N, C-alpha and C positions, 0 to 999 in steps of 0.2 A: 942777598944777591939772587938766590933761587926764586924768591917771590917776584922780583923784578923781571927775571927771565920768563917766568910763567905768565906774568901779565903781558909781556911783549908777545909771546907766542899766541896767547888768547886773542889779543888785539889783531894780530896778523891773520889769524884764522877767521875772525869775524869780517875783516876787510875782504878776504877772499870770497867768503860766502855772499857778502853784499854785492861785490862786483859781479859774481856769477849770476845772482838774481836779476840784476839790471841788464847785464849783457844779453840774456835770453829775451828780454822784453824791449830792447832799444829800437829794433827795426819797426815795431808796430806801436810804439809809445804814442806818437802823435795821432795815429788813427784811433786809438783806444780812448783818448781823452780830448777829443776835438772841442768839447764845450767848456774847457777850463780856461781858455784864453781871457775872456772878460773877467773871470774871478781873479786871475793873476793881476790884471791891469788895475782892478779896483783895490786890491790889497796894496800894490805899489803906491797907489794914490794916497794911502793913509800914512805913508812914511814921512811926508813933509819934506821931500827932497827939493833941493834948489839947484839952479843952473851952476855948473862948474864943480859940483861935488864929486867925490870918489865913492863908488858904491860897489859892493861885492855880492854876487849871487852864489851862495854856497849850496852845493848839491844841485847845480843848475840843470842837470839832465839835458834835455834837448833845447834848453835855452828859452823856454816860453816867457820868462819874465824879462829877458834882455831888452826887447823893443820898448816896453813900458818904462824900464829903468832909464834907457837912453833918452826917451821923450822928456823925462823929468829933469835930468842933469844936463841935457843939451850937448851940443858939439864940443863944448869946452870941458865937459865932465869926463870922468873915467869910469867905464863899466867893465867889470871882469866877471866871468863865470867860471866857477871851479867845480870840477867833478872828479870822482875817483875812477869812473868807468870809461875807458877809451871808446867803447861802442856808443855810449850816450853822446860823447863829444863829437864823434863822427856823424851821428844823426843830427846834431845841432848844426854842423857844417852843411849837411845836405839841405837843411831848412833855411840856410843863409843867415843864421843868427850871428855869425861872426861879423856881420856888417854893423851890428849894434854893440858889440863888446868883444874883448879878447877872451879866448877860451884857454883855460889852464888845467892840465891834468895834475891833480894834487890831492893830498889827504886833508880834509877840512879840519882835522884835529891837530895838524902840524903844518900850518900854512907857511909858505916860503915868502913871507912878507915882514917888513919891519914893523916895529911897534908904532901904533897910531897911523897906519898907512891909509886907512879908509875912513870916510865919514859915516857910512851906513852899511849894514849887512842885511840882506834879504835871504831867507832860508825857507824853502818849501818842502815840508815832509821829511827833513833830514834828521832832526833831533832824535827820532826813534830808531835810526839806523846806525848811529855812531857807537863804537864800543864803550866809550866812557862819556856820557852826556855832560857831567860836571866839568871834566877836563876840556871838552869841546867849547862849552860856554865861556870858560876862562880864556881859551885861546882866541875866541871871537872878540872878547873884551880887550885882549892885548892888542889886536890889530886895529881897533877902533879908537878914534879920537875921543877925548873927554866930551861928554854931552852928545856923543854919536848915537845912532838909532839902530836897534835890532828888531826885525820883524820876523817872527816865527809863524809861518803860514801853512795851512793845509787846505786844499780845495774842497775837502769834505769835513763835516763836523764829526765829533767823536761818536755821537749816537748813530749817525749814518754809516760810519765805517764799521762799528760794532755789528749793526744789523746786516751789513753786506757779508760779513764773515760768520753770521749766525751765532754770535756770542754776546753776553751782557757787557756793559761798560766795565772796564778794568779800573778798579780803584787805585792801582799802582801806576797807571798811565802818567808819564811825566808831563804830558800836555794838559792834564787836568789842572785847573787853577790852583787848587790847594797844594799840589805837588810842584808846579812850575814856579810859583811865587818865591818860595825859599831857595829853590835851585838857582834862580836868576840872581837873587840877592847875594847868595854866597859867591857868585862869580863876578859880582861888581855891576849888576844891572838892576834897574828899578822897573817893575811892571807898571806901565802907565794905564793900561786898560786891558780888558779881556773880553773876547766875544767868541762864543762857541755856538754858532748858528747851524741850521740844518745842512747848509751847503758849503760851509767854510768855518775855519777857525783861524783867527789871527790876533794874537796878543802882542802888541807893540811894547818894547822896552827901551829905556834910555840908559846909556852908559853913565855910571855915577862914579867910577873909580878914577882917581887922578893918576895919570901916567907919568912915570919918572924915568 
């Protein structure tokens, strides 16, 4: 019981830290990353979405992916953006992104959704911010239909991010292909392809676990 309580406290502490980090940056987020829009749209285009599908943007931030997601699923589809930071969702409202999808304040590792609720999950830069990536990937598999799609995206490649922070590539980085492949497999996903380019990283995966 003590171990479970300690894990709970650690997770809450990390959530608080993450929320504080993004709260400080929410007001200027759009101005700082004005060139990322086309990269988000291109990444969404690789998901193979169809009109009428239900798609979830986890860690949606200011909602930059929502217009592209809406364009692919159409007016009959369902688009939802989830974020842990209220300030980010308020920024999304200021940008008018609620016109493209509903905004939900929630923990991406404990989603208030039924099993198999969505056909696809888009997640930009979130996997390195969750307290327990393995648990998060399992939760995302839970809410996704069989043969659904997960796209883990980042608008910067691993080498570009490492250089920006003045450090070498981290061999333990979960988004490295050799680390991500087994992590996805353990959570019920199959890595379909992997691309870590200079200006982006987006490994699409397909849900392979049968939901019961």
